[in-house]
C-alpha positions, 0 to 999 in steps of 0.5 A: 601588682602580681595579679595584674602582671599575670593578667597581662601575660595571659592576654598577650599569649592569647593575642599571640595565639590568635594572630598565629591562627589568623596567619596560618588559617590558609594552611589549615583548610583548602577550598577546591573549585568545581573545575579543579582537582588537587593533591594534598601532601602531608607535612609529616608523613609525606602521604599524597591525598587526591581530591576531585569533588568541590568543597572545603578540605583539611589541609593541616599545613600540608602542601596543596597542588591543584590541576585543572580537570580540563585544559586547552593546549595551544601550539598556534602561530597566532598571537591571540591564541595561547602565548604571544610567541609562535608555538607552532610545531615544525613538520617535514614532508616526504618531498623534503618540504617543511612547514609549521602546523598551527592549532590546538587540542583539548586534554583532560586529567584522569579522575582515577586517584592512582593515575592522578597521583602518578602524574603528580609524582612524575610531573608535579604541576599542570604546566609540566604535564602540558609542556613535558607530556602533552606537547612532546606527544603532539610533536612526535605525532606531527613529526611521524605524520609528515613523511606520509605525504608531500607538501602539496598533498598536505595542502590539498587532497590529503589535508584531512588525512594529516589531521586524522594521522596526528590525532590517532597517533596522539591518542594511541601511539605512533605508527610502525612504518616502512619506507619505500622508494617511489618514482613520481613525475614532478607536475612542474618540470614533468621530470621523474624523481625518486621520493621516499614514501612512508607507509603504515604497517597493518596487522595482518589479522585485524588490518589495524595500524601497528604501533611503534609504542603506546601513547604516553597520554594513554598510559597516564589516562590523559584524554586528548580530543578536539584536535584542530589545525588552523593553518599549515605555514609552508616555507616560501619555496614550498608556498611558491611550488604549491602555488605553481602546482595549483596554477598548473592544475588549474590550467589543466582543469581549465583545459579539461573543463574547456574540452569537456565543455566543447565535448558537452556542447557537441553532446548537447547539440547531438542530444538536443537533435535526439531530443527533438527527434525523440520529441517528434517521435513521441508526439507521433506515438502520443497521437497514435496512442491517443487514436489507438486509445480512442479506437479501443474505447470506441471498440469497448463501447461498441462491444459493451453496447452489443453485449448489452443488446445481446443481453436485452435480446436474450432476456427478451427472448427468454421472457417471450419463451417463458411467456409462450411456454406459460401460454402454451401450458395454459392453452394446453391446460385449457384444451385438456380442460375443454377436452375433459369438459367435452368428454364429460358433456359427451358422456352426459349427452350419451347418458341423457340420450340413453336415459331418454331412449330408455325412457321412451322405450319404457313409455312405448312398452307401457302405452305403445307410444300412444301420445305420439301416435295420437298426435300423428293421427290428429295431424294426418286427419287435419291434413285430410280434412283440410284437403277435403274441405278445399275439394270443389268436385264430386267425391263419387260419381253423380250417376250410379247405376242401379240406384234410385234417382232421388238418392243421388245427393245423399249418396254423394254425401255418404260417399265423402264421409265414407272416404274420410272414415276409410282414410282415418281407419287407414291412418290408424292402421298405419300408426298401429292405433286401434279405435275399437273401444271394445279392445281397449284396456283401461282408458287408453287405446292399445297399440296394434302391431303391424305386420 
């Protein structure tokens, strides 16, 4: 019985421990999501431990506070953005007009453990950070930006400046400003009024805005970005005033536009006239240019042709000159050769004549020129014989005194023969031919010198 009771006690204690572990398992470990960061406060020492990376961490019954790494803060008047309540931020402009700025801004926690623990120590939750740090910083920036412009300026020409001023002061701190009175003309009443103008003081060296204080968000390491203003809700009086100003400006713009339109029409008409005149002038200039171009082209063509003809003529003249020079050179060479040949021929003939004369001289010295003398003697005697043969009369008188009568015919015959012999002797004597065999040397007759 005792052993059985002991078993029941052990089983009961085990069951109690198991139930306790199950019940307290949520206090032993904690899971961190990727979009979160957390602080675990030790239940014994109170030490704060910061974790940023996703995963499971030992809690050890400590207190866990989670923060989003990034969050969107809405200060919107629209019920579908942020809360259903109107959370827009009120602003006052330098003309006394009021409005509510509606929009949103993104903010992110620092990933530095020291700054994260400091934020947790100061605010304790992400909601407190958003309402007590982020919202108040934005409200201060909006409040300090309004006096830098009028209501109408915030709705028109300085709308972008309003956004820039607010975002810059949220991130780096509010400006150090100076207020100056300025007299301006009301666009509706055309009356002069005094307006307090707030101007930003600038550093004389860097020309950067001077800050009245450093931004709390920057001190804590919280980054603000993507500021967006979806509307500026003005008071009804300001809305009406802005509407009237817009209408007045539109009327002025319309009048200016009409004046400019009329002016533009006049300018257009004048320009059209000038354009037509210029068109006609340029048309004439184009014709003149075309004619000039054509004349220049024709001139260039003529000059080119003249140059080509000149080149051809010069080439031909050069060729003719070269041919003439070549021909003259050839003819000169031919003449020189002919002259040389004539000179050689002359020398040849002179030499031949000299040789022949010398030969004849030698022949004459050798035989007294017997062949020619004999040939001449023969020819002369032929002539005598021919003449005698043709003579019909008597060569000697038929009657002779002191001779016998019977010897008349004989005497006549002898007389003719004597005459022939006499003439032969005379011819032989004339040509220097000796017919006396006794005086001949060898077989040839020796020539006889004549006086």
